[in-house]
N, CA, C and O atoms as a CHARMM CRD file, in Angstrom:
* protein
*
  308
    1    1 GLY  N   -195.09600 122.74600  69.81300 PROA 1      0.00000
    2    1 GLY  CA  -193.84600 122.12600  69.43000 PROA 1      0.00000
    3    1 GLY  C   -192.82400 123.11500  68.86100 PROA 1      0.00000
    4    1 GLY  O   -191.72900 122.71200  68.47000 PROA 1      0.00000
    5    2 MET  N   -193.17500 124.41400  68.80900 PROA 2      0.00000
    6    2 MET  CA  -192.24000 125.41000  68.24700 PROA 2      0.00000
    7    2 MET  C   -191.34500 125.93900  69.33000 PROA 2      0.00000
    8    2 MET  O   -191.72300 125.99100  70.50100 PROA 2      0.00000
    9    3 ASP  N   -190.13800 126.33800  68.93000 PROA 3      0.00000
   10    3 ASP  CA  -189.33000 127.05100  69.92600 PROA 3      0.00000
   11    3 ASP  C   -189.80000 128.50000  70.02800 PROA 3      0.00000
   12    3 ASP  O   -190.62200 128.94000  69.22400 PROA 3      0.00000
   13    4 ARG  N   -189.30600 129.21900  70.97100 PROA 4      0.00000
   14    4 ARG  CA  -189.78900 130.55900  71.24000 PROA 4      0.00000
   15    4 ARG  C   -189.67600 131.48400  70.05400 PROA 4      0.00000
   16    4 ARG  O   -190.60300 132.24500  69.77800 PROA 4      0.00000
   17    5 ARG  N   -188.53300 131.43900  69.32600 PROA 5      0.00000
   18    5 ARG  CA  -188.30900 132.31700  68.17200 PROA 5      0.00000
   19    5 ARG  C   -189.34000 132.03000  67.09100 PROA 5      0.00000
   20    5 ARG  O   -189.93800 132.95700  66.54700 PROA 5      0.00000
   21    6 GLU  N   -189.55500 130.75700  66.77300 PROA 6      0.00000
   22    6 GLU  CA  -190.53800 130.39300  65.75700 PROA 6      0.00000
   23    6 GLU  C   -191.93500 130.85200  66.14600 PROA 6      0.00000
   24    6 GLU  O   -192.68500 131.38300  65.32600 PROA 6      0.00000
   25    7 GLY  N   -192.26600 130.63700  67.41400 PROA 7      0.00000
   26    7 GLY  CA  -193.57400 131.06000  67.91600 PROA 7      0.00000
   27    7 GLY  C   -193.78200 132.57500  67.81100 PROA 7      0.00000
   28    7 GLY  O   -194.84400 133.04400  67.40200 PROA 7      0.00000
   29    8 ASP  N   -192.73500 133.33100  68.19300 PROA 8      0.00000
   30    8 ASP  CA  -192.84300 134.78200  68.09300 PROA 8      0.00000
   31    8 ASP  C   -192.96900 135.25200  66.65900 PROA 8      0.00000
   32    8 ASP  O   -193.70300 136.20000  66.38000 PROA 8      0.00000
   33    9 GLU  N   -192.25500 134.59600  65.73400 PROA 9      0.00000
   34    9 GLU  CA  -192.35900 134.93900  64.30500 PROA 9      0.00000
   35    9 GLU  C   -193.75400 134.66800  63.78200 PROA 9      0.00000
   36    9 GLU  O   -194.31800 135.48200  63.05100 PROA 9      0.00000
   37   10 LEU  N   -194.32900 133.49200  64.16800 PROA 10     0.00000
   38   10 LEU  CA  -195.67300 133.17500  63.71900 PROA 10     0.00000
   39   10 LEU  C   -196.71400 134.14000  64.28600 PROA 10     0.00000
   40   10 LEU  O   -197.63500 134.54100  63.57500 PROA 10     0.00000
   41   11 LEU  N   -196.57800 134.51800  65.56000 PROA 11     0.00000
   42   11 LEU  CA  -197.50600 135.48600  66.16400 PROA 11     0.00000
   43   11 LEU  C   -197.40000 136.82500  65.42500 PROA 11     0.00000
   44   11 LEU  O   -198.41000 137.46800  65.13700 PROA 11     0.00000
   45   12 SER  N   -196.18700 137.22400  65.12900 PROA 12     0.00000
   46   12 SER  CA  -195.99500 138.51800  64.40000 PROA 12     0.00000
   47   12 SER  C   -196.67600 138.47600  63.04700 PROA 12     0.00000
   48   12 SER  O   -197.35000 139.42700  62.65000 PROA 12     0.00000
   49   13 GLU  N   -196.49900 137.37600  62.34700 PROA 13     0.00000
   50   13 GLU  CA  -197.11300 137.24200  61.01300 PROA 13     0.00000
   51   13 GLU  C   -198.63800 137.23800  61.13400 PROA 13     0.00000
   52   13 GLU  O   -199.30700 137.89100  60.33300 PROA 13     0.00000
   53   14 LEU  N   -199.19500 136.53700  62.08700 PROA 14     0.00000
   54   14 LEU  CA  -200.62100 136.50300  62.25600 PROA 14     0.00000
   55   14 LEU  C   -201.20500 137.89400  62.63700 PROA 14     0.00000
   56   14 LEU  O   -202.26000 138.28200  62.13600 PROA 14     0.00000
   57   15 LEU  N   -200.52100 138.61500  63.50500 PROA 15     0.00000
   58   15 LEU  CA  -200.98800 139.92600  63.89200 PROA 15     0.00000
   59   15 LEU  C   -200.91800 140.90900  62.71300 PROA 15     0.00000
   60   15 LEU  O   -201.82400 141.71900  62.52100 PROA 15     0.00000
   61   16 THR  N   -199.83900 140.83100  61.92900 PROA 16     0.00000
   62   16 THR  CA  -199.73400 141.67400  60.76500 PROA 16     0.00000
   63   16 THR  C   -200.89900 141.44100  59.80900 PROA 16     0.00000
   64   16 THR  O   -201.44700 142.38300  59.23700 PROA 16     0.00000
   65   17 PHE  N   -201.27500 140.14800  59.64300 PROA 17     0.00000
   66   17 PHE  CA  -202.41000 139.78500  58.78600 PROA 17     0.00000
   67   17 PHE  C   -203.71000 140.35400  59.37000 PROA 17     0.00000
   68   17 PHE  O   -204.47200 141.02000  58.66800 PROA 17     0.00000
   69   18 ALA  N   -203.95800 140.08400  60.66900 PROA 18     0.00000
   70   18 ALA  CA  -205.19800 140.46300  61.29800 PROA 18     0.00000
   71   18 ALA  C   -205.40600 141.98300  61.38000 PROA 18     0.00000
   72   18 ALA  O   -206.54100 142.46100  61.38700 PROA 18     0.00000
   73   19 GLU  N   -204.30300 142.73200  61.44300 PROA 19     0.00000
   74   19 GLU  CA  -204.36300 144.16700  61.53700 PROA 19     0.00000
   75   19 GLU  C   -204.36100 144.89400  60.18000 PROA 19     0.00000
   76   19 GLU  O   -204.33300 146.12400  60.13700 PROA 19     0.00000
   77   20 HSD  N   -204.38900 144.15100  59.09900 PROA 20     0.00000
   78   20 HSD  CA  -204.40900 144.73000  57.76500 PROA 20     0.00000
   79   20 HSD  C   -205.72400 145.56200  57.64700 PROA 20     0.00000
   80   20 HSD  O   -206.78200 145.11700  58.09200 PROA 20     0.00000
   81   21 PRO  N   -205.63700 146.75200  57.05100 PROA 21     0.00000
   82   21 PRO  CA  -206.83600 147.58300  56.94400 PROA 21     0.00000
   83   21 PRO  C   -208.04400 146.91300  56.32700 PROA 21     0.00000
   84   21 PRO  O   -209.17700 147.31000  56.60200 PROA 21     0.00000
   85   22 ARG  N   -207.82700 145.91200  55.50400 PROA 22     0.00000
   86   22 ARG  CA  -208.92700 145.19300  54.89000 PROA 22     0.00000
   87   22 ARG  C   -209.80500 144.47300  55.97400 PROA 22     0.00000
   88   22 ARG  O   -210.99400 144.23500  55.76100 PROA 22     0.00000
   89   23 TYR  N   -209.20800 144.15200  57.08300 PROA 23     0.00000
   90   23 TYR  CA  -209.93100 143.41200  58.11600 PROA 23     0.00000
   91   23 TYR  C   -210.22100 144.24700  59.37900 PROA 23     0.00000
   92   23 TYR  O   -210.71000 143.70300  60.36900 PROA 23     0.00000
   93   24 VAL  N   -209.92700 145.55000  59.35800 PROA 24     0.00000
   94   24 VAL  CA  -210.10800 146.40200  60.50400 PROA 24     0.00000
   95   24 VAL  C   -211.28700 147.32400  60.34000 PROA 24     0.00000
   96   24 VAL  O   -211.46400 147.94900  59.29400 PROA 24     0.00000
   97   25 TYR  N   -212.09400 147.40700  61.37800 PROA 25     0.00000
   98   25 TYR  CA  -213.19600 148.39300  61.41300 PROA 25     0.00000
   99   25 TYR  C   -212.90400 149.33600  62.55500 PROA 25     0.00000
  100   25 TYR  O   -212.71400 148.90300  63.69200 PROA 25     0.00000
  101   26 ARG  N   -212.86900 150.60700  62.26600 PROA 26     0.00000
  102   26 ARG  CA  -212.70100 151.63800  63.32000 PROA 26     0.00000
  103   26 ARG  C   -213.95200 152.47400  63.35400 PROA 26     0.00000
  104   26 ARG  O   -214.32500 153.08400  62.35200 PROA 26     0.00000
  105   27 HSD  N   -214.58800 152.50700  64.46800 PROA 27     0.00000
  106   27 HSD  CA  -215.83500 153.22900  64.59600 PROA 27     0.00000
  107   27 HSD  C   -215.56800 154.67000  65.04800 PROA 27     0.00000
  108   27 HSD  O   -214.77600 154.91100  65.96000 PROA 27     0.00000
  109   28 LYS  N   -216.23500 155.60600  64.40000 PROA 28     0.00000
  110   28 LYS  CA  -216.21500 157.00000  64.80400 PROA 28     0.00000
  111   28 LYS  C   -217.51200 157.30000  65.54200 PROA 28     0.00000
  112   28 LYS  O   -218.56100 157.46200  64.91800 PROA 28     0.00000
  113   29 TRP  N   -217.44700 157.37400  66.85200 PROA 29     0.00000
  114   29 TRP  CA  -218.64300 157.49900  67.66500 PROA 29     0.00000
  115   29 TRP  C   -219.36200 158.80400  67.46300 PROA 29     0.00000
  116   29 TRP  O   -218.75100 159.86500  67.34100 PROA 29     0.00000
  117   30 ARG  N   -220.72800 158.70200  67.43000 PROA 30     0.00000
  118   30 ARG  CA  -221.59900 159.83600  67.39400 PROA 30     0.00000
  119   30 ARG  C   -222.66500 159.62400  68.48000 PROA 30     0.00000
  120   30 ARG  O   -222.86000 158.49500  68.93100 PROA 30     0.00000
  121   31 MET  N   -223.31700 160.62800  68.88100 PROA 31     0.00000
  122   31 MET  CA  -224.36400 160.53900  69.89900 PROA 31     0.00000
  123   31 MET  C   -225.38400 159.49100  69.51800 PROA 31     0.00000
  124   31 MET  O   -225.86300 159.45300  68.38400 PROA 31     0.00000
  125   32 ASN  N   -225.71200 158.64300  70.47000 PROA 32     0.00000
  126   32 ASN  CA  -226.74000 157.60000  70.37100 PROA 32     0.00000
  127   32 ASN  C   -226.31900 156.39600  69.51500 PROA 32     0.00000
  128   32 ASN  O   -227.17000 155.58200  69.15600 PROA 32     0.00000
  129   33 ASP  N   -225.02000 156.26300  69.17800 PROA 33     0.00000
  130   33 ASP  CA  -224.57600 155.10700  68.47500 PROA 33     0.00000
  131   33 ASP  C   -224.67100 153.86100  69.33000 PROA 33     0.00000
  132   33 ASP  O   -224.57800 153.92300  70.55600 PROA 33     0.00000
  133   34 LEU  N   -224.85600 152.73500  68.67400 PROA 34     0.00000
  134   34 LEU  CA  -224.90400 151.43300  69.32600 PROA 34     0.00000
  135   34 LEU  C   -224.00900 150.51500  68.47400 PROA 34     0.00000
  136   34 LEU  O   -224.16400 150.45500  67.25400 PROA 34     0.00000
  137   35 LEU  N   -223.10200 149.82400  69.09900 PROA 35     0.00000
  138   35 LEU  CA  -222.22300 148.93200  68.37800 PROA 35     0.00000
  139   35 LEU  C   -222.25000 147.55000  69.03000 PROA 35     0.00000
  140   35 LEU  O   -222.12500 147.41500  70.24800 PROA 35     0.00000
  141   36 LEU  N   -222.41200 146.55500  68.21000 PROA 36     0.00000
  142   36 LEU  CA  -222.44800 145.15000  68.64200 PROA 36     0.00000
  143   36 LEU  C   -221.33700 144.38000  67.93900 PROA 36     0.00000
  144   36 LEU  O   -221.00100 144.67600  66.79200 PROA 36     0.00000
  145   37 TRP  N   -220.77500 143.40800  68.61400 PROA 37     0.00000
  146   37 TRP  CA  -219.79800 142.51600  67.96700 PROA 37     0.00000
  147   37 TRP  C   -219.88500 141.17000  68.59800 PROA 37     0.00000
  148   37 TRP  O   -220.45100 141.01700  69.68000 PROA 37     0.00000
  149   38 ASP  N   -219.33800 140.20000  67.94800 PROA 38     0.00000
  150   38 ASP  CA  -219.36600 138.82700  68.36700 PROA 38     0.00000
  151   38 ASP  C   -217.97200 138.49400  68.95600 PROA 38     0.00000
  152   38 ASP  O   -216.98300 138.36300  68.23400 PROA 38     0.00000
  153   39 ASN  N   -217.94300 138.36400  70.29000 PROA 39     0.00000
  154   39 ASN  CA  -216.65300 138.09300  70.92200 PROA 39     0.00000
  155   39 ASN  C   -216.05000 136.76600  70.53100 PROA 39     0.00000
  156   39 ASN  O   -214.83900 136.57600  70.64500 PROA 39     0.00000
  157   40 TRP  N   -216.86600 135.85600  70.07800 PROA 40     0.00000
  158   40 TRP  CA  -216.36600 134.52100  69.77500 PROA 40     0.00000
  159   40 TRP  C   -215.60900 134.50500  68.47200 PROA 40     0.00000
  160   40 TRP  O   -214.72500 133.66700  68.29000 PROA 40     0.00000
  161   41 ARG  N   -215.93100 135.42200  67.53800 PROA 41     0.00000
  162   41 ARG  CA  -215.34400 135.38500  66.21400 PROA 41     0.00000
  163   41 ARG  C   -214.54000 136.60700  65.82900 PROA 41     0.00000
  164   41 ARG  O   -214.10800 136.69400  64.67900 PROA 41     0.00000
  165   42 CYS  N   -214.31300 137.55500  66.71800 PROA 42     0.00000
  166   42 CYS  CA  -213.54700 138.71600  66.31000 PROA 42     0.00000
  167   42 CYS  C   -212.61200 139.17300  67.46000 PROA 42     0.00000
  168   42 CYS  O   -212.82800 138.85900  68.63000 PROA 42     0.00000
  169   43 LEU  N   -211.61100 139.89600  67.08300 PROA 43     0.00000
  170   43 LEU  CA  -210.75100 140.54600  68.03000 PROA 43     0.00000
  171   43 LEU  C   -211.22100 141.98300  68.14700 PROA 43     0.00000
  172   43 LEU  O   -211.64900 142.59000  67.16500 PROA 43     0.00000
  173   44 HSD  N   -211.13800 142.52800  69.36700 PROA 44     0.00000
  174   44 HSD  CA  -211.54600 143.92800  69.49700 PROA 44     0.00000
  175   44 HSD  C   -210.67300 144.58100  70.55200 PROA 44     0.00000
  176   44 HSD  O   -210.11200 143.92000  71.42500 PROA 44     0.00000
  177   45 THR  N   -210.57900 145.86400  70.44900 PROA 45     0.00000
  178   45 THR  CA  -209.83000 146.66200  71.40700 PROA 45     0.00000
  179   45 THR  C   -210.41500 148.05700  71.41600 PROA 45     0.00000
  180   45 THR  O   -211.26700 148.37900  70.58900 PROA 45     0.00000
  181   46 VAL  N   -209.96700 148.88700  72.34300 PROA 46     0.00000
  182   46 VAL  CA  -210.48500 150.22000  72.44000 PROA 46     0.00000
  183   46 VAL  C   -209.30700 151.20000  72.40900 PROA 46     0.00000
  184   46 VAL  O   -208.22600 150.91600  72.92400 PROA 46     0.00000
  185   47 HSD  N   -209.54200 152.33400  71.80400 PROA 47     0.00000
  186   47 HSD  CA  -208.55300 153.38000  71.82100 PROA 47     0.00000
  187   47 HSD  C   -208.84300 154.27600  73.00200 PROA 47     0.00000
  188   47 HSD  O   -210.00400 154.38900  73.39500 PROA 47     0.00000
  189   48 PRO  N   -207.85200 154.91900  73.58700 PROA 48     0.00000
  190   48 PRO  CA  -208.11100 155.79400  74.74600 PROA 48     0.00000
  191   48 PRO  C   -209.13600 156.83600  74.46300 PROA 48     0.00000
  192   48 PRO  O   -209.25300 157.28400  73.32300 PROA 48     0.00000
  193   49 HSD  N   -209.88900 157.24300  75.45400 PROA 49     0.00000
  194   49 HSD  CA  -210.88700 158.27200  75.35200 PROA 49     0.00000
  195   49 HSD  C   -210.70400 159.25600  76.47100 PROA 49     0.00000
  196   49 HSD  O   -210.08900 158.91800  77.48300 PROA 49     0.00000
  197   50 PRO  N   -211.21100 160.46300  76.33500 PROA 50     0.00000
  198   50 PRO  CA  -211.07400 161.47100  77.39900 PROA 50     0.00000
  199   50 PRO  C   -211.64200 160.92900  78.71500 PROA 50     0.00000
  200   50 PRO  O   -212.70000 160.30000  78.71900 PROA 50     0.00000
  201   51 PRO  N   -210.95100 161.16800  79.82100 PROA 51     0.00000
  202   51 PRO  CA  -211.42000 160.68400  81.11700 PROA 51     0.00000
  203   51 PRO  C   -212.82400 161.19000  81.51000 PROA 51     0.00000
  204   51 PRO  O   -213.55300 160.52700  82.24700 PROA 51     0.00000
  205   52 ASP  N   -213.17200 162.35300  81.01100 PROA 52     0.00000
  206   52 ASP  CA  -214.48400 162.92400  81.38500 PROA 52     0.00000
  207   52 ASP  C   -215.59600 162.51600  80.39100 PROA 52     0.00000
  208   52 ASP  O   -216.73900 162.95000  80.53500 PROA 52     0.00000
  209   53 ALA  N   -215.27000 161.70400  79.41000 PROA 53     0.00000
  210   53 ALA  CA  -216.30100 161.23700  78.45500 PROA 53     0.00000
  211   53 ALA  C   -217.19800 160.21800  79.13300 PROA 53     0.00000
  212   53 ALA  O   -216.70700 159.33200  79.83100 PROA 53     0.00000
  213   54 GLN  N   -218.49700 160.32800  78.94100 PROA 54     0.00000
  214   54 GLN  CA  -219.43400 159.36900  79.48000 PROA 54     0.00000
  215   54 GLN  C   -219.60900 158.21300  78.52700 PROA 54     0.00000
  216   54 GLN  O   -219.78000 158.40400  77.32300 PROA 54     0.00000
  217   55 ARG  N   -219.56600 157.02600  79.06600 PROA 55     0.00000
  218   55 ARG  CA  -219.75500 155.83400  78.28500 PROA 55     0.00000
  219   55 ARG  C   -220.65100 154.88400  79.04000 PROA 55     0.00000
  220   55 ARG  O   -220.55700 154.77400  80.26300 PROA 55     0.00000
  221   56 GLU  N   -221.51100 154.20400  78.33100 PROA 56     0.00000
  222   56 GLU  CA  -222.36900 153.16100  78.93400 PROA 56     0.00000
  223   56 GLU  C   -222.05700 151.86700  78.19700 PROA 56     0.00000
  224   56 GLU  O   -222.12800 151.82300  76.96900 PROA 56     0.00000
  225   57 MET  N   -221.72200 150.84300  78.91100 PROA 57     0.00000
  226   57 MET  CA  -221.40800 149.59100  78.30100 PROA 57     0.00000
  227   57 MET  C   -222.31400 148.51100  78.93000 PROA 57     0.00000
  228   57 MET  O   -222.46100 148.45600  80.15100 PROA 57     0.00000
  229   58 ASN  N   -222.90100 147.67900  78.11000 PROA 58     0.00000
  230   58 ASN  CA  -223.73800 146.55600  78.56100 PROA 58     0.00000
  231   58 ASN  C   -223.23300 145.30800  77.88300 PROA 58     0.00000
  232   58 ASN  O   -222.73600 145.35000  76.75800 PROA 58     0.00000
  233   59 ARG  N   -223.36100 144.21300  78.57000 PROA 59     0.00000
  234   59 ARG  CA  -222.94000 142.92000  78.01300 PROA 59     0.00000
  235   59 ARG  C   -224.13000 141.95200  77.99500 PROA 59     0.00000
  236   59 ARG  O   -224.91400 141.88100  78.94100 PROA 59     0.00000
  237   60 SER  N   -224.23100 141.23500  76.92000 PROA 60     0.00000
  238   60 SER  CA  -225.26300 140.20700  76.80700 PROA 60     0.00000
  239   60 SER  C   -224.60400 138.90600  76.37500 PROA 60     0.00000
  240   60 SER  O   -223.77900 138.89400  75.46200 PROA 60     0.00000
  241   61 THR  N   -224.95700 137.84900  77.01200 PROA 61     0.00000
  242   61 THR  CA  -224.40600 136.54000  76.65400 PROA 61     0.00000
  243   61 THR  C   -225.56400 135.62300  76.23500 PROA 61     0.00000
  244   61 THR  O   -226.57600 135.51600  76.92800 PROA 61     0.00000
  245   62 ILE  N   -225.38700 134.97500  75.09600 PROA 62     0.00000
  246   62 ILE  CA  -226.37100 134.08100  74.56700 PROA 62     0.00000
  247   62 ILE  C   -225.87300 132.64600  74.72500 PROA 62     0.00000
  248   62 ILE  O   -224.77400 132.33100  74.26900 PROA 62     0.00000
  249   63 ALA  N   -226.63300 131.79000  75.34400 PROA 63     0.00000
  250   63 ALA  CA  -226.23400 130.42300  75.51900 PROA 63     0.00000
  251   63 ALA  C   -226.16500 129.71300  74.16800 PROA 63     0.00000
  252   63 ALA  O   -227.02800 129.89400  73.30900 PROA 63     0.00000
  253   64 MET  N   -225.13000 128.91000  74.00200 PROA 64     0.00000
  254   64 MET  CA  -224.93500 128.17400  72.74700 PROA 64     0.00000
  255   64 MET  C   -223.95600 127.02600  72.97400 PROA 64     0.00000
  256   64 MET  O   -223.30000 126.94500  74.01300 PROA 64     0.00000
  257   65 ASP  N   -223.87200 126.15600  71.99800 PROA 65     0.00000
  258   65 ASP  CA  -222.82700 125.18100  72.10800 PROA 65     0.00000
  259   65 ASP  C   -221.76900 125.50000  71.05400 PROA 65     0.00000
  260   65 ASP  O   -222.02100 126.29700  70.15000 PROA 65     0.00000
  261   66 MET  N   -220.62900 124.91000  71.15400 PROA 66     0.00000
  262   66 MET  CA  -219.48200 125.26700  70.32700 PROA 66     0.00000
  263   66 MET  C   -219.64900 124.78600  68.89800 PROA 66     0.00000
  264   66 MET  O   -218.81700 125.10200  68.04800 PROA 66     0.00000
  265   67 SER  N   -220.69900 124.03000  68.60900 PROA 67     0.00000
  266   67 SER  CA  -220.86100 123.55400  67.22400 PROA 67     0.00000
  267   67 SER  C   -221.52500 124.57900  66.35400 PROA 67     0.00000
  268   67 SER  O   -221.65300 124.35600  65.15000 PROA 67     0.00000
  269   68 MET  N   -221.96100 125.70500  66.90700 PROA 68     0.00000
  270   68 MET  CA  -222.60800 126.75500  66.07600 PROA 68     0.00000
  271   68 MET  C   -221.55200 127.36200  65.15400 PROA 68     0.00000
  272   68 MET  O   -220.36500 127.39300  65.47900 PROA 68     0.00000
  273   69 GLY  N   -221.99900 127.83300  64.02300 PROA 69     0.00000
  274   69 GLY  CA  -221.09800 128.51400  63.09400 PROA 69     0.00000
  275   69 GLY  C   -220.46700 127.53300  62.13800 PROA 69     0.00000
  276   69 GLY  O   -220.75200 126.33500  62.15700 PROA 69     0.00000
  277   70 ARG  N   -219.61200 128.06700  61.31100 PROA 70     0.00000
  278   70 ARG  CA  -218.93700 127.25200  60.32200 PROA 70     0.00000
  279   70 ARG  C   -217.80800 126.45100  60.94700 PROA 70     0.00000
  280   70 ARG  O   -217.03000 126.99300  61.73200 PROA 70     0.00000
  281   71 VAL  N   -217.71000 125.22200  60.62600 PROA 71     0.00000
  282   71 VAL  CA  -216.64600 124.36700  61.14400 PROA 71     0.00000
  283   71 VAL  C   -215.68600 124.08900  60.00200 PROA 71     0.00000
  284   71 VAL  O   -216.08900 123.55000  58.97100 PROA 71     0.00000
  285   72 LEU  N   -214.41600 124.45100  60.17300 PROA 72     0.00000
  286   72 LEU  CA  -213.43100 124.30000  59.09700 PROA 72     0.00000
  287   72 LEU  C   -213.28300 122.87900  58.62800 PROA 72     0.00000
  288   72 LEU  O   -213.04800 122.65200  57.44100 PROA 72     0.00000
  289   73 ALA  N   -213.41100 121.91700  59.51000 PROA 73     0.00000
  290   73 ALA  CA  -213.23100 120.48300  59.13100 PROA 73     0.00000
  291   73 ALA  C   -214.29300 120.12500  58.07500 PROA 73     0.00000
  292   73 ALA  O   -214.02500 119.32000  57.18300 PROA 73     0.00000
  293   74 ASP  N   -215.50500 120.72100  58.17100 PROA 74     0.00000
  294   74 ASP  CA  -216.54300 120.43900  57.18800 PROA 74     0.00000
  295   74 ASP  C   -216.21300 120.90000  55.79600 PROA 74     0.00000
  296   74 ASP  O   -216.69400 120.33100  54.81600 PROA 74     0.00000
  297   75 GLU  N   -215.38600 121.94200  55.69800 PROA 75     0.00000
  298   75 GLU  CA  -215.04100 122.49400  54.38900 PROA 75     0.00000
  299   75 GLU  C   -214.11600 121.58200  53.61100 PROA 75     0.00000
  300   75 GLU  O   -214.11800 121.59000  52.38000 PROA 75     0.00000
  301   76 ALA  N   -213.33500 120.80400  54.31500 PROA 76     0.00000
  302   76 ALA  CA  -212.38600 119.92000  53.67100 PROA 76     0.00000
  303   76 ALA  C   -213.08200 118.68800  53.04800 PROA 76     0.00000
  304   76 ALA  O   -212.51900 118.04300  52.16300 PROA 76     0.00000
  305   77 ALA  N   -214.27300 118.37400  53.49800 PROA 77     0.00000
  306   77 ALA  CA  -214.97600 117.18600  53.03200 PROA 77     0.00000
  307   77 ALA  C   -215.51300 117.40300  51.62300 PROA 77     0.00000
  308   77 ALA  O   -216.14000 116.50800  51.05600 PROA 77     0.00000
């Protein structure tokens, strides 16, 4: 129900909040590192890397229903 300007302002405010250093983890890769994250509950991105750098990426998906985890509506009760 927001107009474009209001929506853009809200997105800007949310991104500023999410990108605050308090909420950001930047990994400094070392040989044999393994990093896992939860795609359902976090934002993630990658910084450019040298084109000749070797990387191995694997994906694992665990079946679940959407009721897993904390539900905000339960907190209000």
